[in-house]
DSSP file (Angstrom, degrees, kcal/mol; ACC not computed):
  #  RESIDUE AA STRUCTURE BP1 BP2  ACC     N-H-->O    O-->H-N    N-H-->O    O-->H-N    TCO  KAPPA ALPHA  PHI   PSI    X-CA   Y-CA   Z-CA
    1    1 A M              0   0    0      0, 0.0     5,-0.2     0, 0.0     7,-0.0   0.000 360.0 360.0 360.0 139.9   -5.6   -1.8    1.9
    2    2 A A        -     0   0    0      3,-2.9     3,-0.2     1,-0.0     0, 0.0  -0.803 360.0 -96.9-123.3 168.3   -5.6   -4.2   -1.0
    3    3 A P  S    S+     0   0    0      0, 0.0     3,-0.1     0, 0.0    -1,-0.0   0.819 121.8  26.6 -57.6 -31.1   -8.2   -6.9   -1.9
    4    4 A E  S    S+     0   0    0      1,-0.1     2,-0.3    93,-0.0     0, 0.0   0.535 127.0  12.3-111.3  -8.2   -6.2   -9.6   -0.1
    5    5 A Y        -     0   0    0     -3,-0.2    -3,-2.9     2,-0.0     2,-0.4  -0.976  59.8-122.1-157.7 166.3   -4.2   -7.9    2.6
    6    6 A V  E     -A   95   0A   0     89,-2.1    89,-2.5    -2,-0.3     2,-0.4  -0.939  30.0-152.1-112.5 144.8   -3.6   -4.7    4.6
    7    7 A Q  E     -A   94   0A   0     -2,-0.4     2,-0.6    87,-0.2    87,-0.2  -0.955   6.9-147.0-124.2 135.5   -0.1   -3.2    4.4
    8    8 A L  E     +A   93   0A   0     85,-2.5    84,-2.9    -2,-0.4    85,-0.9  -0.896  16.7 175.9-102.1 119.4    1.7   -1.1    7.0
    9    9 A D        +     0   0    0     -2,-0.6    82,-0.2    82,-0.2    -1,-0.1   0.470  67.0  47.9-101.9  -4.4    4.0    1.5    5.5
   10   10 A Q  S >  S-     0   0    0     80,-0.1     3,-0.8    81,-0.0    78,-0.1  -0.986  88.9-106.9-134.0 145.6    5.1    3.2    8.8
   11   11 A P  T 3  S+     0   0    0      0, 0.0    78,-0.2     0, 0.0    80,-0.1  -0.315  94.8  46.3 -66.9 154.4    6.3    1.7   12.1
   12   12 A G  T 3  S+     0   0    0     76,-3.0    77,-0.1     1,-0.3    79,-0.1   0.295  76.0 126.9 101.0  -9.0    4.0    1.7   15.1
   13   13 A G    <   +     0   0    0     -3,-0.8    75,-2.9    75,-0.2    -1,-0.3  -0.260  34.8 179.9 -75.1 168.7    0.8    0.5   13.5
   14   14 A G  E     -E   87   0B   0     73,-0.2     2,-0.4    -3,-0.1    73,-0.2  -0.959  27.2-129.2-159.8 176.6   -1.1   -2.5   14.9
   15   15 A I  E     -E   86   0B   0     71,-2.1    71,-3.0    -2,-0.3     2,-0.4  -0.997  18.6-170.2-135.1 136.0   -4.0   -4.8   14.8
   16   16 A A  E     +E   85   0B   0     -2,-0.4     2,-0.3    69,-0.2    69,-0.2  -0.984   8.6 174.7-128.6 143.6   -6.3   -5.8   17.7
   17   17 A L  E     -E   84   0B   0     67,-2.5    67,-2.7    -2,-0.4     2,-0.5  -0.988  25.4-141.6-150.8 135.5   -8.9   -8.5   17.7
   18   18 A R  E     +E   83   0B   0     -2,-0.3     2,-0.3    65,-0.2    65,-0.2  -0.852  38.0 161.6 -93.6 130.7  -11.3  -10.1   20.3
   19   19 A F  E     -E   82   0B   0     63,-2.7    63,-2.9    -2,-0.5     2,-0.3  -0.944  36.3-147.8-145.3 163.5  -11.5  -13.8   19.9
   20   20 A Q  E     +E   81   0B   0     -2,-0.3     2,-0.3    61,-0.2    61,-0.2  -0.833  56.3  97.0-137.8 100.2  -12.6  -17.0   21.7
   21   21 A A  S    S-     0   0    0     59,-0.6    54,-0.2    -2,-0.3    -2,-0.1  -0.947  75.8-109.2-168.2 164.0  -10.5  -20.0   20.7
   22   22 A R  S    S+     0   0    0     -2,-0.3    53,-3.0    57,-0.1     2,-0.3   0.929 102.5  33.6 -69.7 -44.6   -7.5  -21.9   22.1
   23   23 A D  E     -B   74   0A   0     51,-0.2    78,-1.5    -3,-0.1     2,-0.4  -0.870  62.1-164.4-116.9 145.4   -5.2  -20.8   19.2
   24   24 A A  E     +BC  73 100A   0     49,-1.8    48,-2.3    -2,-0.3    49,-1.8  -0.997  15.5 178.1-126.6 127.2   -5.0  -17.5   17.2
   25   25 A H  E     -BC  71  99A   0     74,-3.0    74,-1.9    -2,-0.4     2,-0.3  -0.871  10.0-165.7-123.6 156.3   -3.0  -17.5   14.0
   26   26 A L  E     -BC  70  98A   0     44,-2.0    44,-2.4    -2,-0.3     2,-0.6  -0.977  21.5-131.1-144.4 130.7   -2.4  -14.7   11.4
   27   27 A V  E     +B   69   0A   0     70,-2.5    69,-3.0    -2,-0.3    70,-0.5  -0.730  41.6 169.8 -78.9 120.8   -1.0  -15.0    7.9
   28   28 A L  E     +BC  68  95A   0     40,-2.2    40,-2.2    -2,-0.6     2,-0.3  -0.901  13.2 173.2-130.6 157.2    1.7  -12.4    7.7
   29   29 A G  E     - C   0  94A   0     65,-2.0    65,-3.4    -2,-0.3     2,-0.2  -0.976  30.7-111.4-159.0 155.9    4.4  -11.5    5.2
   30   30 A A  E     - C   0  93A   0     -2,-0.3    63,-0.2    63,-0.2     3,-0.1  -0.617  43.7 -98.3 -85.9 149.7    7.0   -8.7    4.6
   31   31 A V    >   -     0   0    0     61,-2.8     3,-2.2    -2,-0.2    -1,-0.1  -0.472  56.7 -90.6 -61.4 134.4    6.7   -6.4    1.7
   32   32 A P  T 3  S+     0   0    0      0, 0.0    -1,-0.1     0, 0.0     3,-0.1  -0.215 113.6  21.9 -51.7 134.3    8.9   -7.7   -1.1
   33   33 A G  T 3  S+     0   0    0      1,-0.3     2,-0.3    -3,-0.1    -2,-0.1   0.359 101.9 106.3  89.0  -4.3   12.4   -6.2   -0.9
   34   34 A R    <   -     0   0    0     -3,-2.2    -1,-0.3     1,-0.1     3,-0.1  -0.757  67.2-118.9-106.0 155.7   12.2   -5.3    2.8
   35   35 A G        -     0   0    0     -2,-0.3    -4,-0.1     1,-0.2    -1,-0.1   0.023  53.5 -49.8 -77.7-171.7   13.8   -7.1    5.7
   36   36 A P        -     0   0    0      0, 0.0     2,-0.5     0, 0.0    29,-0.2  -0.227  52.6-137.0 -59.8 151.9   12.3   -8.8    8.7
   37   37 A V  E     -F   64   0B   0     27,-2.1    27,-3.3    -3,-0.1     2,-0.2  -0.966  12.5-146.0-117.6 120.3    9.6   -6.9   10.6
   38   38 A R  E     -F   63   0B   0     -2,-0.5    51,-2.4    25,-0.2    52,-0.9  -0.562  20.5-178.3 -83.3 147.2    9.6   -7.0   14.4
   39   39 A F  E     -FG  62  88B   0     23,-2.7    23,-2.1    49,-0.3     2,-0.4  -0.961  21.7-143.1-142.2 163.1    6.4   -7.0   16.4
   40   40 A R  E     -FG  61  87B   0     47,-2.6    47,-2.8    -2,-0.3     2,-0.4  -0.998  18.7-159.8-126.9 129.2    5.2   -7.0   20.0
   41   41 A L  E     - G   0  86B   0     19,-2.9     2,-0.3    -2,-0.4    45,-0.2  -0.877   6.5-171.8-112.6 139.6    2.1   -8.9   21.0
   42   42 A T  E     - G   0  85B   0     43,-2.5    43,-2.4    -2,-0.4     2,-0.5  -0.951  13.0-151.3-125.0 152.4   -0.1   -8.5   24.1
   43   43 A L  E >  S-HG  46  84B   0      3,-3.5     3,-1.3    -2,-0.3    41,-0.2  -0.978  87.7 -15.0-122.9 113.5   -3.0  -10.6   25.3
   44   44 A D  T 3  S-     0   0    0     39,-3.4    -1,-0.1    -2,-0.5    40,-0.1   0.867 131.3 -54.1  54.7  39.0   -5.5   -8.6   27.3
   45   45 A G  T 3  S+     0   0    0     38,-0.4    -1,-0.2     1,-0.2    39,-0.1   0.468 123.4  90.3  81.4   2.5   -3.0   -5.8   27.5
   46   46 A Q  B <  S-H   43   0B   0     -3,-1.3    -3,-3.5     1,-0.1    -1,-0.2  -0.872  89.8 -84.8-126.0 158.0   -0.2   -8.0   29.0
   47   47 A P        -     0   0    0      0, 0.0    -5,-0.2     0, 0.0    12,-0.1  -0.323  46.1-118.2 -55.2 148.3    2.6  -10.1   27.6
   48   48 A P    >   +     0   0    0      0, 0.0     3,-2.3     0, 0.0    11,-0.2   0.697  42.4 179.2 -71.3 -18.5    1.2  -13.5   26.7
   49   49 A G  G >  S-     0   0    0      9,-2.3     3,-1.4     1,-0.3    11,-0.1  -0.301  72.6  -2.2  55.4-131.0    3.5  -15.5   29.1
   50   50 A A  G 3  S+     0   0    0      1,-0.3    -1,-0.3     8,-0.0     8,-0.1   0.639 129.5  67.9 -67.2 -14.4    2.6  -19.2   28.9
   51   51 A D  G <  S+     0   0    0     -3,-2.3    23,-2.0     7,-0.1    -1,-0.3   0.221  73.5 123.6 -91.7  15.8   -0.1  -18.5   26.4
   52   52 A H  B <   -D   73   0A   0     -3,-1.4    21,-0.3    21,-0.2    20,-0.1  -0.442  58.0-126.2 -75.0 150.9    2.3  -17.5   23.7
   53   53 A G    >   -     0   0    0     19,-2.2     3,-1.4     4,-0.1    19,-0.1  -0.246  34.4 -89.8 -84.4 179.5    2.2  -19.2   20.3
   54   54 A E  T 3  S+     0   0    0      1,-0.3    18,-0.1    19,-0.1    -1,-0.1   0.772 125.6  49.5 -62.2 -27.7    5.2  -20.8   18.5
   55   55 A D  T 3  S+     0   0    0     16,-1.9     8,-0.4     2,-0.1     2,-0.3   0.249 107.6  59.4 -99.9  12.8    6.1  -17.6   16.7
   56   56 A V  S <  S-     0   0    0     -3,-1.4     6,-0.2    15,-0.2     2,-0.1  -0.992  75.5-133.1-138.0 141.7    6.0  -15.4   19.8
   57   57 A D    >   -     0   0    0      4,-2.3     3,-2.2    -2,-0.3    -8,-0.1  -0.400  38.9 -93.6 -89.0 175.6    8.1  -15.5   23.0
   58   58 A A  T 3  S+     0   0    0      1,-0.3    -9,-2.3     2,-0.1    -7,-0.1   0.751 126.9  55.6 -61.2 -25.1    6.6  -15.2   26.5
   59   59 A D  T 3  S-     0   0    0    -11,-0.2    -1,-0.3   -12,-0.1   -18,-0.0   0.501 121.7-107.1 -85.1  -4.3    7.4  -11.5   26.5
   60   60 A G  S <  S+     0   0    0     -3,-2.2   -19,-2.9     1,-0.3     2,-0.3   0.562  70.5 142.9  93.5   9.5    5.3  -11.1   23.3
   61   61 A R  E     +F   40   0B   0    -21,-0.2    -4,-2.3   -23,-0.0    -1,-0.3  -0.640  16.2 153.5 -88.0 141.3    8.2  -10.5   20.8
   62   62 A G  E     -F   39   0B   0    -23,-2.1   -23,-2.7    -2,-0.3     2,-0.4  -0.961  29.3-139.3-154.6 170.1    8.1  -12.0   17.3
   63   63 A T  E     -F   38   0B   0     -8,-0.4     2,-0.8    -2,-0.3   -25,-0.2  -0.997  10.7-141.4-139.8 131.5    9.5  -11.4   13.8
   64   64 A V  E     +F   37   0B   0    -27,-3.3   -27,-2.1    -2,-0.4     3,-0.1  -0.841  37.0 153.9 -88.9 113.1    7.9  -11.7   10.4
   65   65 A D        +     0   0    0     -2,-0.8     2,-0.3     1,-0.3    -1,-0.1   0.440  61.8  14.2-121.7  -3.9   10.6  -13.2    8.2
   66   66 A A  S    S-     0   0    0    -38,-0.1     2,-0.8     2,-0.1    -1,-0.3  -0.972  85.7 -90.9-160.7 161.9    8.5  -14.9    5.5
   67   67 A Q  S    S+     0   0    0     -2,-0.3     2,-0.3   -38,-0.2   -38,-0.3  -0.748  78.9 104.2 -83.3 113.8    5.0  -15.0    4.2
   68   68 A R  E    S-B   28   0A   0    -40,-2.2   -40,-2.2    -2,-0.8     2,-0.5  -0.955  76.6 -64.1-169.6 179.0    3.3  -17.8    6.2
   69   69 A L  E     -B   27   0A   0     -2,-0.3     2,-0.5   -42,-0.2   -42,-0.2  -0.737  46.6-157.2 -83.0 125.6    0.9  -18.6    9.0
   70   70 A Y  E     -B   26   0A   0    -44,-2.4   -44,-2.0    -2,-0.5     2,-0.8  -0.913  11.8-139.0-107.2 127.5    2.2  -17.4   12.4
   71   71 A Q  E     +B   25   0A   0     -2,-0.5   -16,-1.9   -46,-0.2   -46,-0.2  -0.782  30.2 168.7 -84.6 112.6    0.9  -19.0   15.6
   72   72 A L  E     +     0   0A   0    -48,-2.3   -19,-2.2    -2,-0.8     2,-0.4   0.857  59.4  23.0 -93.1 -42.7    0.4  -16.0   17.9
   73   73 A V  E     +BD  24  52A   0    -49,-1.8   -49,-1.8   -21,-0.3     2,-0.3  -0.985  47.4 174.1-133.1 137.1   -1.5  -17.5   20.8
   74   74 A R  E     -B   23   0A   0    -23,-2.0   -51,-0.2    -2,-0.4     2,-0.1  -0.810  28.3-145.5-138.7  97.4   -1.9  -21.0   22.2
   75   75 A Q        -     0   0    0    -53,-3.0   -24,-0.1    -2,-0.3     4,-0.1  -0.390   5.6-155.7 -68.3 136.8   -3.9  -20.8   25.5
   76   76 A Q  S    S+     0   0    0     -2,-0.1    -1,-0.1     2,-0.1     3,-0.1   0.782  77.2  29.7 -81.8 -30.0   -2.9  -23.3   28.1
   77   77 A G  S    S-     0   0    0      1,-0.3    -2,-0.0   -55,-0.1     0, 0.0   0.092 115.0 -18.4-105.5-143.5   -6.2  -23.4   29.9
   78   78 A A        -     0   0    0      1,-0.1     2,-2.1    -2,-0.0    -1,-0.3  -0.243  68.9-106.9 -63.3 152.5   -9.8  -22.9   28.8
   79   79 A A        +     0   0    0     -3,-0.1   -57,-0.1   -59,-0.1    -1,-0.1  -0.507  55.3 175.7 -82.3  72.3  -10.5  -21.1   25.5
   80   80 A D        -     0   0    0     -2,-2.1   -59,-0.6     1,-0.1     2,-0.3  -0.316  41.7 -89.4 -75.0 160.2  -11.7  -17.9   27.2
   81   81 A A  E     +E   20   0B   0    -61,-0.2     2,-0.3   -63,-0.1   -61,-0.2  -0.584  60.4 170.6 -68.3 128.2  -12.6  -14.7   25.3
   82   82 A R  E     -E   19   0B   0    -63,-2.9   -63,-2.7    -2,-0.3     2,-0.5  -0.901  33.8-128.2-137.7 162.4   -9.4  -12.7   24.9
   83   83 A T  E     -E   18   0B   0     -2,-0.3   -39,-3.4   -65,-0.2     2,-0.4  -0.977  21.6-165.8-116.0 121.2   -8.1   -9.6   23.1
   84   84 A V  E     -EG  17  43B   0    -67,-2.7   -67,-2.5    -2,-0.5     2,-0.4  -0.889   5.2-173.2-104.6 135.5   -4.9  -10.0   21.1
   85   85 A E  E     -EG  16  42B   0    -43,-2.4   -43,-2.5    -2,-0.4     2,-0.5  -0.997   6.2-164.7-130.3 133.7   -3.1   -6.9   20.0
   86   86 A I  E     -EG  15  41B   0    -71,-3.0   -71,-2.1    -2,-0.4     2,-0.5  -0.977   1.7-168.2-118.8 124.9    0.0   -6.8   17.7
   87   87 A R  E     -EG  14  40B   0    -47,-2.8   -47,-2.6    -2,-0.5     2,-0.5  -0.964  15.7-142.3-111.7 125.3    2.1   -3.7   17.3
   88   88 A F  E     - G   0  39B   0    -75,-2.9   -76,-3.0    -2,-0.5   -49,-0.3  -0.774   9.7-165.8 -92.1 124.9    4.6   -3.7   14.5
   89   89 A L  S    S+     0   0    0    -51,-2.4     2,-0.3    -2,-0.5   -50,-0.2   0.640  74.5  43.4 -84.2 -15.9    7.9   -2.0   15.4
   90   90 A D  S    S-     0   0    0    -52,-0.9     3,-0.2   -80,-0.1   -78,-0.2  -0.897  83.6-116.8-126.7 156.1    9.0   -1.8   11.7
   91   91 A A  S    S+     0   0    0     -2,-0.3   -82,-0.2   -82,-0.2   -53,-0.1  -0.407  80.4  64.8 -81.5 165.4    7.3   -0.8    8.5
   92   92 A G        +     0   0    0    -84,-2.9   -61,-2.8     1,-0.3     2,-0.3   0.791  62.9 134.3  97.0  30.6    6.7   -3.1    5.6
   93   93 A V  E     -AC   8  30A   0    -85,-0.9   -85,-2.5   -63,-0.2     2,-0.4  -0.853  36.7-155.9-111.9 148.9    4.4   -5.9    6.8
   94   94 A R  E     -AC   7  29A   0    -65,-3.4   -65,-2.0    -2,-0.3     2,-0.5  -0.985   4.5-159.3-120.1 134.5    1.3   -7.3    5.2
   95   95 A A  E     +AC   6  28A   0    -89,-2.5   -89,-2.1    -2,-0.4   -67,-0.2  -0.956  15.5 169.9-114.3 130.6   -1.5   -9.0    7.1
   96   96 A Y  E     -     0   0A   0    -69,-3.0     2,-0.3    -2,-0.5    -1,-0.1   0.874  52.3 -16.9-107.0 -61.7   -3.8  -11.4    5.2
   97   97 A A  E     -     0   0A   0    -70,-0.5   -70,-2.5   -92,-0.0     2,-0.3  -0.990  47.2-132.1-157.1 139.7   -6.1  -13.5    7.4
   98   98 A F  E     - C   0  26A   0     -2,-0.3     2,-0.3   -72,-0.2   -72,-0.2  -0.679  24.9-175.6 -84.9 146.8   -6.7  -14.7   11.0
   99   99 A T  E     - C   0  25A   0    -74,-1.9   -74,-3.0    -2,-0.3     2,-0.3  -0.953   7.4-153.5-135.8 159.4   -7.5  -18.3   11.7
  100  100 A F  E       C   0  24A   0     -2,-0.3   -76,-0.2   -76,-0.2   -79,-0.0  -0.945 360.0 360.0-135.9 152.6   -8.4  -20.0   14.9
  101  101 A G              0   0    0    -78,-1.5   -77,-0.1    -2,-0.3    -1,-0.1   0.346 360.0 360.0-136.2 360.0   -8.0  -23.5   16.4
């Protein structure tokens, strides 16, 4: 852990968060000098399907390829309370801050 981010140095780590909003975003970036980092996202334990964000496909797959804001979830219906979980398949990712819309 650093003052502004958490860093994953081994594959398989993850982040889980309960939220209630239409959109869930997370600022992510790769550790300098490392390649893209693949991740898998679930929403209430299942692939997000139609509720996936721009940076995730319906099966929950995504890739961190730059330091920026990633749209993880965009709910199609009501903004129900949900649990989002991200599992990183590769090491070398930094997570900074969640935002919601």
